[in-house]
N, C-alpha and C positions, 0 to 999 in steps of 0.2 A: 504494500500500500504506500502511495506517495505521501510525503509529509505536507504536500500542498492541499490534500483533501482533509476536510474535517471528519473525524471519526465519531460516530454517534454512539454514545455509551449509556446504557441503562444500569441502574444500581438497585438491586433487590435487597431489602433489609436496610433501607436508607435511614431508618430511625435509630439504629444501633450505633455503638461506638465505632466498630470496624467500617460499617457502611458510611457513616458520617465522615470518617477520616478519608476514606476513598473519595468521597465527594469533594472534600476540601482540596485535595491534590488535583483531582480531575478538573475542577472548576478553573484552576490556574494553568492547565496544560495547554500549550499553544496550538495543538492539533486536535482538540477534543470539543465536541458539542454534547452537552448533557441532555440525555433523552428522558425516558420514563424513570420515575422514582417510586419504588413500591415498598409496602410494609404489610404486616399481618394485623396485629391488634391495633396499630395506629393508622390503618388505611382510612382515608377520608379526612385526616388531620393535615393541617398546613405544616410544611417542613419547619417553618420558623418557630412552631410551638415546641418541637422536639430537638431541633438543632439550631438554636437561636444565634449561634456564632456564624452560621453560613448566610450572611446577609444578602448576597446576590441571588440566592435560591430560596429565600424565606417565603416568597409568595407561592411557591410550588405546592401542589396538593399531592399527598401520598396516595397512590393507587393500590388496589389489591395485587398481590403477586400471582399473576396468572400467565400462561403461555401467550395469550393474546396481547396482554399489556407489554410483555417483553419482546414481542415480535418486531421485526423491522429495524433492529439495531445491529451495528457492526460488532459491538462488544457488550456482553452482559456480565456484570460483577455481582457475585452472590455473597452477600453478607448475612447468611442465614445460620440458624442454630445447627449444631452437629446432627446429622441424620436427615436434614431437610434438603440439602443441595442436590443429592443424587436424583431425587424425584423430579425436581424442577429442570435440571440439566438434561434429563432424558427426553424432555418434551421440546427441547430447542434444536434447531437445525444444525447439522454437522459443520456448516460453513461459517457459523457464528463463533467468535472467540468468547469462550465462557471461562471466567476466572473465579475460582472458588476460594473465598477467604476462610472458609471453615475447614474441618479436618477430613471430610468424607472421602477425598481422593488422594491423600498424601502417602498412605502406607502401601508398600508393595505386597506385604504379607496379609492375606485374608485372615489367617489364624491370629496374627497380632491385633488386627482390628477387632475381631470378635472377642478376644481376651480383654482388651482395654476399653472398648466402647460398648460391647454387649449387644451388637446388632449385626445384620448381614452387611458384608463389605460391598460398597457401591462400585468398586473398581479403582484402578490406578491411573492417574493422569500425569503428564509431564510436570516435573517438579520445579516450582518457581523460586529457586534460590540461585540466581545467576552465578554467584561466586563459589558455589559448591565445587570442591575439588574432586576429581576422579583420579584414581591411583595412577601415578606416573609410570612410564615404562621402566623396566629394571635398569638401574644405573642413571636414569634421567634426573635432572634437577627439579625441585618442586615448581620452579617458575614455568617449566614445560608441561606441567600436569594439565590435562584437559579440564575445562570448566563446564558447568551445567548450562551456561548461556549458549554454548554451541548446539545444545539440543532443543532450544526454544524457538529458533527461527521457523516461522511458518506454522507453528502448532495452533490448534483451535480449541484446546482444553488445557488449563493450567491450574495446578493445585498449589496454593500459597502455603509456605511452611508455618508451623506454629512459632509464636514469638520467642518462647523460651528455647526452642530448637535452634532458631537462628543464632541466638546469642552464644549458646554452648558450642554449636558447630563451628562458627567463625572463630571462636576462641581456640579450639583444639585442633582443627583439621590440618593446619600446616605441619604440626608435629607428627600426626599420624601418617600423612603423605610422605614425609621425609624419613620416617622410621626412627625418630628420636624419642618418642614416648611409647609407653607400654599401655595399650588401650584396654587391657583386661582388669585394670584397677583405676577407673575414672571416678572422681568424686566431684560433683557440681552442687554448689549452694548458691541460690539466687535471691536477690531482693527485688520484689515485683510491685509495681504500682497497681492500684485498684482497678483501673480501666481494663486490665487484662482479665478480670473476672466478669466483665459484661455489665449490662444495665439492669439485669433482673433484680427485683427487690428481695433481698435476703437479710435476715437480722445481722449476720456477722459483717455485712458490707455497709451497714449504717455508720454515719459519722460518729455517733455516740459510742460505737464499739471499736471503730478503727483509729480514730485520732489519738495520738500518743501511745499507740500500741503496735507491736509487730507480732504476726501470727503465722505459723507454718501451716501448710495444707498439703494434701496428697502425699503424706510421708510414708516411707517404707516401701518404695518401689511400686506405688499405685498410680503415679501421675501418667496421664495419657501421652505425654510427649516423650516418654522414655524409649519406646520402640522406634520412634522417628529419629531421635538423636543417634541411636545405635545404627539405624539404616544409613544415615549420612556418614558416620565414621567408617562403616564398612565400605561405602562407596569410595572414600578417600584412601582405602588400602588396608584397613584393619581386618585381619582374618577373623577376629572375634572381639566382642565388646562386652565388658561388664561395667555397669554404671550405677552408682548411688546418686540419686537426684533428689534434692530437697529445695522446694521453692518457699519463700516467705513473703507474705503481704506486709508492706511497710507503708506508712502514712504519706503517700504521694499519689497524685492522680495518674501519672504515666511514667514509664521508664522501667528498664531492667538493668541491674548490675549483676553479672554472672561471674562467679569465681569458680573456675574449673581446673582441676589438677589431675596429674597422672604421673606415674613413676618415670624417671629418666630411663630410657631403654638401655639394656646391657650393652656395653661397648660404645655407647653414644658419648660424645664429648660435649660438655656444657657449652663450649664455644660454638657448636653447630646449631644450638637451639635458636638464638635470635636470628641467625642467618636464614633458617627455614621460614620463619615468619616474614622476614624482609622479602625473601624471594617470592613467597606466595602472594603478598599484597602490594608489591611495589607499583603495579600499574592499575590497581583497582580504584575506580572513581569514588566508591562509597565505603570501602573498608580500609581503615587507616591504622597502621601500627604507630603508636605514639613514640616520641623520642624516649630514650632510656631515662628512667627516673620520674617520668610523668605518668600518672595513673588516671584511667578514665573515671568520669562521674556521669551520672544520668543527666545532670544539667547541661553537660557539653553536647548532648545529642537531642535536646528537646526540640521537637518540631522538624527535625532534619532526617534525611534518609541515610544517615551514617551509622556505621558500627566502628567504635573506637576500641582498640585492642592494645593490651600490654602483656608482655611475657617476661618471666624471670625464672631462675633456677634456685630452688631451696637446696643448697649444697648439703646441709646436715641431714635433711630428710630424703635427699636424692629424688625430689619431685619437681616437675615442671609446673609452674603456677601461671595461669592466664586469668586476666580480668577483662571483661568485655562489657561495654555500655551500649545500649540501643534505646530508642524510643519504641516501645512495644507496638504502638499504633502506626508508626511510620515504617522504619526499616523492618520492624517485626510483623507488619501486616500490609497496610495499604500502600506503602512505598514499594515494597517488594512486588505487589500486584502491578503497579504502574510501570516499574522497571521491567518486569517480565512482559507486560503488554507491549511496551516499546520494542523489545526484541522480537516478539512474535510477529509484529506488524512491519518490521523493517525500519522502524524509526530510530533516531539517535537514542541510545540507552538512557541517557541522562535527562531526556526531555521531560519537563514538568516537575523535576525533582531538585531539591537544594541540599547543600551540605552545611549551610550555616544554621546553627541552632539559635535558640531564643534565650537570652540571659539578661539580667539575673532572673 
């Protein structure tokens, strides 16, 4: 598709956090025209009532999410609850680019889906993490490793990764691809903003419960992002993955700070570690390895499609330590969708996306 043509995009689930963030980015995209906006419970409501920050679209009325409403668009973005995207996507034509912000089509293993989500697997779509490394050829440098972006050109279905998955994957994958970390003892602990839990009204998400408090969730190997992280690290070259994953809600609206560690591989030189991360991300527009001594914070990525990474070696513990910051709603969700959309349609990968955050 030529960048001289406007791309008509519909957003289903436009009243939610993910759908609203997709709209915020798409509204500023130079090659996009916003089409139908749909919702379920909020159908018939003005967008300005549920997304009051989207001033240029506040007058739009949310329509029901039906195949008829979504017809006639070049791109359909699905910001729907887990389990709902598969049914809607099955009713859309094959030549429409459908981008799923939910989990329905991320996993390659039907058994993993059924174990962690408890329903029938809807199938696997091309994976929307352009920077995902695939195992380099034997003896090749990490810089030469194939990237997932090469698999996105021309596709008409895209599964956007989970936000936690993006943070942990981008933190660890250079070490896996370079063979300098041992992926059978990975430990990841994350601080997560509340928008990652969605807009559903639940007692533990109320301000009276959340402000001034940090609370873990999905502890003990139960979080649904675990098989997806393992899938990505295997793609990067890990023969096997064992992961202890613990997310914690902290009192901020958005952002993820992921600390992920793994043992230094036998025979690996600590001097090789930083070189692997530098090689992996030297030319990436949105994933940046920070200068030595500077550590990521969520504030540095607020509103931007960036992942900021730092890596160090704990010599006493012989573990590689990575810290990665992202905005869960941008690089973790909607930004990845727009980035992948650009690649699928032959547009400039960076179109409509920024690397400058909002501070203070």
